N, C-alpha and C positions, 0 to 999 in steps of 0.2 A: 237699422244701424249697421254699419259694416266696420270690421276691424281687420287690420293687416298684421300678420306675424311672419317674419322671414319670407316676405314676398307672397305668402299664401293668404287668401281671403277667407276668414271664418264668418259664418252666417249665424247671427243671433237675432232672435225675434225682438222687435222693437216695442212689443206690447207687453205690459206687465200689469195685470189688474183689469182695468176697463178696456175691453177690446171691441166695444160697440162700433168704434170708428171703422174698424176693419170689415165689419159685417153690415154696413149700410146698404140699403136696397138700391137696385138699379132698375131703371125702366127697360123693358124689352125693346131692343131696337138695333140699328146698324152701328157697328163698332169696328175699329181697326183690329186686324187679326195678326198675331205673330206665331208662325209655325216653328217649333224647336225640334232639334234632333237629339234623341237619347236623354232629354231633360224633362222631368215631370216636376212642376212647381206645386207646392202645398201652401195653403193659406198661412200667412204670418211669417214666411221665411224670406230671406234675401238670397238671391241666386245670380251668379255671374253668367252671362250668356254671350258667346262670341258671335257677332253678327257679320255675315259676309255676303249673303245673297242680295241682289239688287232690290228685290221687293222689301226685304227686311231692313236694308239700309235706308230705303225711302220712308218706311214706317218710322224709324228712329228720327229721321230728319223732320218729319211732320209733327211728331210728338214734341220734339225739342222746340219747334216754333210755337206750339200751342201753350207752352208754359208748364209749371210744376203740377197743375191739376190734370194734365192730360193722362188718359188711361187707355189701355188696350186689353184685349183678351188673348191669353196664351194657351195654345193647344199643342200637344206633342204629336209628331209624325209616327205613323206605324212603321214605315220603312225609312231608315235614316239616309239611304242612298238616293231617294227620290228628290230631284232638284225642284220640281214643280208639282207639289202635291195638290190633289183635288179634295173635295168634301169627304169622299169615302176614304181618303188616305190619312185623315186625321182622326185622333181620338176625340170624341164629342164632349167630353167633360174636361174642363180646364179651370183656370182662375183668371180673375181680373188682376191687372198689375200696373204699377207705376215705375217710371225710370227715376232712380235716385242718384245715379252717377254714370257718366260716360267716360270711357278710357279709349283714346285713339291709339291703335296699334301701328307698327312700322309698315305693315303690308297692306295699308289702306283699309283694314278691317277695324271694327269697333267692338269693344267689350262693354256691355251695359250691365249695370247692377239693377236687377228687377226686384221690387218689393211686391210679393204676392198678397192678394186680398182674398175675399171670399170666392167660393166656387161659382162657375157659370156653365151654361150648356150652349153648344153651338147648334143653331137651327138650320142655317144655310151659309154658303160661302161663295163669294164673288171673287174670281181670279183675274178679271180684266182690270186694267188701270195700272198705276205705278206700284200699288201695294195691295195686300189682301185686306178684305173687309167682309162682314157678314152680319146676320141677325143673331144676337146673343141674348140669353135670358138668365136670371138668377137660378141657382141650383142649391138651395139652402141645405144645411146640415142639422142633425139632431145633436145638441150639445150633451156633455156629461152631466150626470146628476151628482152634484157635490155631496149629497147626503148618503150616497150609496157606498157602503163599505167595500163592496166587491170592486167597484170602480177604482177605489184607492189602492186596493191590493194588486189589481191588474197593472195599474200605472207604476207602482213601486217595483213590481216584477219586471216591467218593461225597462226601467232604468238599470236594474241589475244585469239584465240580459245584454243590454247595449254595452255596459262596461266590460262584461266578460268577453263579448265578441270583439270589441276594439282592442283589448289586450292580446287576443289571439291573432289578430290580423295586423301584420306589419305595414300593410298598405294604407291604413287609416291613421292620420296624424293624432297625436295625443291631445292636441288642442280641441278635438271634437268632444272629449269628455269634459274638458274645462268649460266649454260653451254650454254643454247640456246641464252641468251642475248650476250654472248661473240663470237658467230659465226656470222660473217658479210656476208659471202657468202650465198646467198639465196638457191642455190642448196644443199649445204652441210647442211644448217639448215633444209631443208625439209627432207633430208635423215636421219638426226639425229632424227627428230621427228618420222619418220616412224619406225626407229630401236628401239627407247626407249619407245614408248607408248605401254601399255599392250593390244594390239589388238590381235585378233585371227590370227593364222598362215596363213590360206587361205586369209584373208583380206590383210595381209602384202605381201603375195606372189603376189597377183593381183597388188598391188601398184608397186612392183619391176618389174613386167612384162610390165607395162605401158612404152612404148618407149618415148612418148611425155611427157616431164616433167610438162607441164602445165596441162595435163590430170591427171598426177600422183598427183599433189597438189590438184586438184579438188576432186579426189577420196579420198584423205586424209581428206579434209574438210568435205566430206560427212560422212566418218566414225567417225570423231571427233564430228560432230553434233549428230549422233546417240548415241555415248557414253555419251555425255553431257546430253541428254534427259534421257537415261537409268540411269545415275547417280542421276539425280533429282528424278526419280521414286524410286531408292534405298533409298535415303535419306528420302523421304516422308514415305516409308514403314517402315523404321527403326524408325522414330519418332512415327508413329502410334503404332508400336510394343512396344516401350518403354512406351507408355501411357497405353496399354492394359496389358502388363506384367511389372508391376512397380518393383521398386527396392526392396520393401518389400517381394514380392513373390520370387525374386531371392535369397534374404537373407534367406528366410524360407527354400528353398531347400538346400542351402549351409549349414545352421545350422543343418538341419536334417542329412546331410552327416557327418558333424563334430560330431554330437551326436553319430551316428553309429560307427564312427572311435574311439571315446572315449570309447564306450562300449566294442569294440573289444580289446582296450588297457587296460581295467580295470579302466578307469577314467570316468565312466559315472555318477558321483554324481552331476554334474552341475557346475555352476560358483561359485567362492568363495562368492560373494555377496548372491547368492541363498542359499548356505549352512548356512551362518550367519543368514539370515532371517528365515529360517526354524528352526534353533536352538533356536532363540528368541521366535518363535511362540509356541514352545512346552509348555512354561510356562504361556501362556496367557489364562485367564479365560473368553474367549469370547463365544458368542452364536454360534450355528451351522451355522446360516446364514452368520455371519461375517467370520467364518472360511472358509466357502465355497468360498466366494468372495476373500479372501486372497490367498488361494492355487490356485485358478483359475488364478489369476494374477501372481503368482510365476511361474506357468507353462508357461504362456505367456512370461515371462521375458527371458526364455531360448531360445525362438525362435527369439529374437531380437539381432541385432548386437550391441555389447557394445559401438561402436563408434557412433551409431545413436542417434538423440535427443530423440526419443521415449523411448529408454532404460533408459536414465537419468530421464525422467518424471515418468516412471513407478516405477523405483527404489526408487525415492523420495517418491512416494505415499506409497509404501510398507513399507519403513522405518518409515513413519509417523504412519502407522497402528500399527506396533509392538512397537512403542515408547509410545503409549497411554496406560494409566493404566486401561485396561478393567477389570472391576469387582474387582479392587484393592482399598481397603478402609483402612484408618487409624483407629485405635481403639480410640473411644471417651473416655475421662476421665469424668465420670459421678459423680464425687465428687462435690456436690453442694456447700459445704462450701469452698472448694479450689477455685472453679470457682468464687464465690462471692468475695473472698479475692483478687484474681488477678484483677478482674474488678474494685473493689474499689481502689486498689493500683494504677492502671494505669490512671483512670479517676475519677475525683471528680464530684458528681452530676449524671445527666443522669439516674435517678432512674428507669424511665419507660423502657428504653432500656435494662438496666441490668436485670430488673424483667422479661422481655419477654424472654431473653436468658436463664435465670435460669428456667423459666417455661418449656421451650423446653427440657432442660436437665432432668428435673424432670420427664416429661412424657416419654422421651426416656428411662430413667432408669427403669420405670415401665413396659413399653410395649416391649422394646427391639428393636423395629424397627418402624421408623416413617419418613414420608416425611418431608424434611426440609422446614421451613417456608420461604416465600419470603418477606423480610422486606425492607421498604423504610424509611430511616432517612432523614427528611427534616428540614431545619432551616437555619439561617444566616451563612455566612462564618466564619471560624475560631473557631467553637465551638467543634471540635474534632470528626466530623462524620466519616471521613476516618480513622483516627488513632484508632477509636474504633474497627474497623474490626480486627486489629492486636491483640488487647487485647482479643477479642472473640475467635480468633484462638488459642491464647496462653492458654486461660482458658479451651478450649475443647481439646487441644492438636491435632489440625488439621493443615493441610497445609494452607498457606495464599497466595492468588493471588489477584491482583488488575488490572483492566483495566479502563483506562480513556476514557469516551465516549464523552467528550466535543468536539464539532465540527465534530463529525462523520457524514459523508454524503453519505456513500456507504453501501447498504444493504449487499454486499458481505463481508464487514468487520465483520459482525455477522454470516452469513450463510456460508461463504467461497466461493471460485471461482470454477466453473466447470473446470475439468481437460482439457477440450478442448482448454482453453486459455493458451497462453504462460505466464509463471511465476505464474501459479495458485498455491494457497496455502489455508490451512484451515482458517476458520474465527477465530476471537479473542477468542471466547469461547473455541473452541477445542484446540487452541494453548496454552492457559493458563492452561487448564486441563493437557495438555502434560507437560507443565512447572512444574506444581504442583506435578506430579507423583502420584496423588491420585484422585479417583473419588468422594471424598466427602470433598473438601477443603472449606474454607470460602472464598467466591468469592465476591470481592467488585466491584460493577458497579458504578464507580465514575462519578458524574456530569451527571446523566441520564436525567436531565431536559434541557441539552444543546445539545441534538442530533438534527441535521438538519433533518427536516421532508419533505417528498414528493419532493425529488430531481429527476433529470434525471436518477440517479443510483438506484432508488428504495426508499423505506421508511424504514430506519433502525429501527425506533421506532416500526413499525409493525412487523419487523423481531424478535424483542425482545419478542413479545407476546408468541411465542412458548417456548422461554427460561424460561420465568417467570410464566408459567402456570403449577401448580403442576400436573394437569391432563394430560398434553401433554409432559412435558420435560423428561419423562421417555423414550421417543423415539425421541429425538432431531435429526433432519436430517441435517447434514452439506453437502453442495453441493460437497465439495472436497472429503470427505470420501465416500459419496454416500451409506452409511449404517447408521443405527440408533445408537445413543449413549445415554446412560442413565445418565441424569443430576438430577434425583429426589433426590439424596442424597447430592447434593451440597447446601450449605447454602448461598444463594444469599442475599447480603445486598447492596441495591442501596442507593445512596446519592443524594440529590437535595437541591437547594436553593429556587426554586419557583415551586410550584405544578401546576400553571396555564399553564405552557408551556408543560406539560406532557399530552399526549392524554388520554382521559377518559378510553378507554379499557385497556390501560396499567396500569393506576392507580388502576383499579378495581382488578387487579391480585396481587397487593402488599398490605401488611399490613403496613399502614402508622403510623409512630411514630414521633411525633414532638420533635425535640431537640432545645429547646428555648435557647436564649442567657443567658449568665451567669450574675448573679447579682454581685454587688461589693464584697459582702462577699464571694461568691464562687470564684471569681477571686483572691481574697487575698489568699484563701486556695490553689488554683492551683499554684499561684506564689511561695508560701512557699514550697509546696511539690515537684513541678516539675520544674518550670521555673528557679528559682534562682539556684538550684543545677546544672541544665543542662547548664546554661550560665556561671556559675563559672568554670565548666569543659571546656567549649568551649573556654574560654579566658585565660586558664592556671592559674587561681587564686585559685586553690584547697588548696594549702598549706598556704594561707594567713589568718590571723586572721581578718575576715571580716564578718559582719552580717547586715541584713536588719531588721529594726523595722517594726511592722505592720502598723503604721501610715505612714511610708515612702512609703510602697507599696500602701496604700490607696491613698496617694497624687499622685502617678504616675498614678493610675487608673483614678482618678477623674479629674486631671488637664492636663494629657499628652496623654490620649487616648479617642477615641470615637468609640466604637465597641461593637458588641455582643459577639465576641469570645475573644481570648487572643493573637492573632498574633502580634498586635501592642504593647501590654504589653510586650511580649517576646522581641521585638526589643528594647524597652526602657530599659529593664533590661540589655540586652546585651550592650547597649550604656553606662550604668552606669559602668559596669565592664570594658569596653574598656577605659573609661576615667581614672578609677583607675589604670588600667594596664599601661596607658601612664605615669601617675604621678610616679608610682612605678619604671618604667624604667628610667625616666628622673631624679628624685630626690633621688631614692634609698629607699624611704619610702612611705607609704600610707598617704594621707592627712586626711582620716577618717578610723576608724576601725568599726564604726557602722553608717550605713546610716539612717538618720533621716529626717523628713520633712524639717528641717532647711537647710540642705546641698543638697537637691535634686536639687534646682534651680541652684546651682553652677555647677552641673554635667550635667544637661539636658537643661539648659537655661530657658528662660521665658516660663511659661505654656501657651499653645495655647488655652486651654479650661477652662471653669469654670462652676460650677453648681449654679442654682438659690437656694436661701435660703428664708425661710419664712420672710416676710417683715412687719408683724404686722397687726393690724386691726384699725389703726387710721383713715383711709379714707373710706368713704362709696363707695359701688360699686366695691370694690376690693376683689375678692374671689380667693382662691387657688384651682386649679383643678389638676387632675392627668392625665398624658398622657403616652402612650406607643410609643416608637420609635424603629427603627431597632437596636439601640445600647443600649437599656435598657429603664428604666422608667425615667420620668422627672416630676417635678412639673410645673404647668402652671398657670399663672395669667390671670384672666379675669377682665378687667377694663371697667366700665360703667360710662359715664358722661352725664349730662343733659344740654341743652342749650335752651335759650328762642327762640321761633320761632313759626311758624304756626302750628307745631305739626304734628303727624302722619307720621313722617319721622324716619326711622331706618337706621343708617349708620354702616357698619361693615368693620373694617380694621384689618390688621395683616396677609395678605396673606392666607385667609381662603378658604377651599374647599367648594364645593357645599353642601355636607352633613352637615358641620358645620354651614354654613349660614342658612340652613333650620332649624337647631336646635335653632338658635337665633330667627328666625321668630316664631317658635312654642312657645318658652319661652315667648316672648312678647305677643302673642295672648292669652296664658294661663293667664298671669298676668292681661291683660285687662278684661278677662272674670271673674276673681276672685279678682278684685280690692278691693271689700268690705272686704274680709278676711284679707287684709293688711291694712285696714283703709285708703284707698286712695280715693281722690276725682277723679272721673272718668274724670273730665274735664281737669286734668293735661296732659292727652295724646294729647289734642288739643292745648295746649299752649307750650309744650316743645318737642324738638327733642331729640332722644336717640342715643347715639354713643357708640358702643361696640368695644373694641380694645383688641387684644391679642399681647403682646410684642414679640420682635424678628421677625419683619416683613419680614426679608429676608428668614426665614425658612417656607416652606409650611406646613400648618396644616389642618387636615381634620379628619372626623370621628364623630360619634354620642355621644361619651362618655362625652362630655363637656356640655350636655343638662342641667342637674340640676345645674351645675356651672354657666352657663349663666343666668338661671332663678333666681338664688340666687343673682347674681351680679346686675341684673336689679332691682330686688325687693329691695335690699339694697340701691341702688342709689335713688329710688323713695321714700323710707320711711326714708332715712337718718339714718337708724339703723345700729349699728355695727354688723359685722360678728364675731361669736365666735372665740376667740383667738386659734391659733395653730390647726386650723381645715382645712381639705381638703376633697374633694368629687369627685366622678366620677359616671356617670350613664346616660343613655339615657332616654329622656322623650317622652311621646306621647302628642297628642293634648288635651287629657282629664287628663293629669297630672300624668299618671302612670310611675313609674321608671322601666326601663328595665335593665337586666344584660349586662355587657360589658366584654371584654377580657383583657389580659395582667395584671391580678390582682397582680400577684406576683411581677412583675417589678415595678408596680405603688406603691405598699405598701412600698417596700424597698426604693424607691426614696423619698417617704413622710417621712419615718423614718430618712433618712440621712439629711433631711432638717429641722428636729426639729418638725415635725407634731406629735401631740399626739392623735388627734381624726380624724377618717375617716368615712365619710358617704358613704354607698355603698348599692346597691340593695340587697334585701332579698335573691334573687336567687343566688347571688355570695357567699353565706355563705359556700357552698361546696368547692369553690376555696380557701377560707381562711383556711379551715380545712386541706387542703393538704400541706400547707406551714409549714415547720419545726417551732416549737415553738420558737426556739432561734431567728428567724428572725422577729417575730411579737411582741416580748416582748416590753413593753413600749408604745404600740399603742392600743387604744380602738376603736372598730368597732361599728358603729351604723347602723343597718340594716333598710332600709326604703322601703316603697312600693309606695309612691306618693310624689309629690312636697310639699304638706302641711306638711308631716313628716320632710322633709328637712328644711323647713322654721322654723318649731317649734323648731328644735335644733340649726340650724346655725344662725338665726337672733335673736340677744339679744334684750331686751327691751331698752337698753341704746342707746341714740342718740349721734352721733359723735359731736366733738367740732366744733363750727362754722357751723352749718347745713345750708343748702340752704333754704331760705324762698321762697316758691313757690308763684308766683303771677298769679292768674287766669285771663285770658283775658276776659274783660267785654263783648266784642262783641261775644266771643265764648259762654259766659254764657247766654247772651240774646238769642243767636241762639238756644242753647240747651233748 
């Protein structure tokens, strides 16, 4: 029986059970002979044979005429190249066979399916005539003993060995195992294996010549064992060869062949991607070293298979190189007046920052070429540090890019990843230069103080040292590009809230400019010029007849915000417009056309904050000080009271810090040492306890600037003299009574002015700070410059005693003791 699968013929024995038909006896005599090349037939198998020789074609024709019962004897040639074999050229043991099917081929050849029967022996061969014939006799076999357990074990082992060998050899189709499993007769199964396995012809012939079937199967197992071991060696050699000659080398040779073929066909210009890269590179103003690296990698691109991962990695790298603006710069607008006008229009205040940018433009206009400064703007949140970068870019007509460094923890984010890693890409510096399309943009490094330092992924802050060093950034090395890039023309502007978290080497490379918080007057101007128009547009109220009074804006600032910047103020103004939009939509009209302090509360609710106001000078020991906070200046009341006791006890309350406590101790010790200048009986310190308190105890307070205020407060309480009306003071004191300068002068003075203060006592060295404040902000305030505590007392303590003064009672025991 024959079966066809996918055009291939599988051979399955047609006998299952009684096989006596296959082993019927033949009389010795003359019979047609078919000589085969490289094919050994085994009893019970079906084998396709391609017939092409004239003698063989004649034999097939003769058998076809004789009918279905026609038989021939089949013997294999020893030499397959012999076209006319003689008796000595054939193996003398073969099989009887019948033709079960004829298939005519297009080349006038015929494929015959032969059904092999029992063995036979060739006695003689006649080669004359149209076909071979000769004397053939039976060559019987010794069958298996079905009761022999050893035979069963050997046959089972044969089936397992065949299955193992077939799985190892890719040249043998899987249908072979399927066919073998369907053969239940052990003899036929053995002959099928002998016939189908790709063994050498001499080995197969020796198996066929074995008369004892048990010896035949043992020989088969021996050959199978050898073939399995040889196959293992072949697999091992193949694996080693694949390791030595990898896929890239194969691809290289193939690509070289493809390249040669393309050149022969006139298509040797390369890949489309390669053409595009070379075309873009023509206009690049890069150095010879960069060009050398680029074209070297372009040539390498041609040797890679477009389907390989390395091709995509290299293509991305080359596209990154050609997309960078090598030597491309925008032309700066050096019109100083225009730049100043833009900066003043976009940002109110910030005079130091604007002045520095205009200085840079002025020098650039004179010299023609200048390295860009590295500026760091530091100050509280919401004061416009980041948005100032856009204004600077607009004023200079440069491109603007910004990168947020907050939470950055990987050095590769700055320097880029090496291309050996999967998913490698340039660092943020190069990526944003690529985004800008210019090599001299205004580059904002936002939140530089919030970079994570010394992580397992390196130190990003240290990686910025090269970027922000004017002496090094002309040859910035990105790990991904692996070539130097010039950043010297980039105007880097870093922003920070706290300088303490920035490493000192990084701070040293930047020009620090403080952007302090806005005072109320500045906030009012910012609201009028920017915030109100912006929020009117955001809420769709542009066409409505609606305006803000200055006092309404001031009320929002004073009572509804506590900040250095204007973010909360912007939100409150937006809330006002939202409320008005709600009423307009609901009622069809606006409840107010002019926002005044009287209707602010109905729109924003109860105010969450309030500012202290001057409380008069009716009480001894109450002095007004000036304090700086992160949200601006404040007035601060220092209160001192005396209580009868054993004396020498100083109590400090109001959530004071260590520095402020030390100021109180210094003040008291100075007063004790100079009690005579105040007309005090020194014994009062032994009879009365002193308690100094600063109101608003929930708010932490610290700093040395309250020194003269505490000294004046204690002196007023001990002398019961009034403090000069509408007077405030700020300054640090030493143990010998010298007054030292303090900071935050601008904010403190404006807080005093808002609270109705007309006279301010301040250190002589702070005069320069006063002179920097615009005159409009200090009108109505008189400054009294002092050098020591005696100067403070001379002005602040009046000769007038308060009403109902304390009558001090000196302890007699203390008096006797002293």
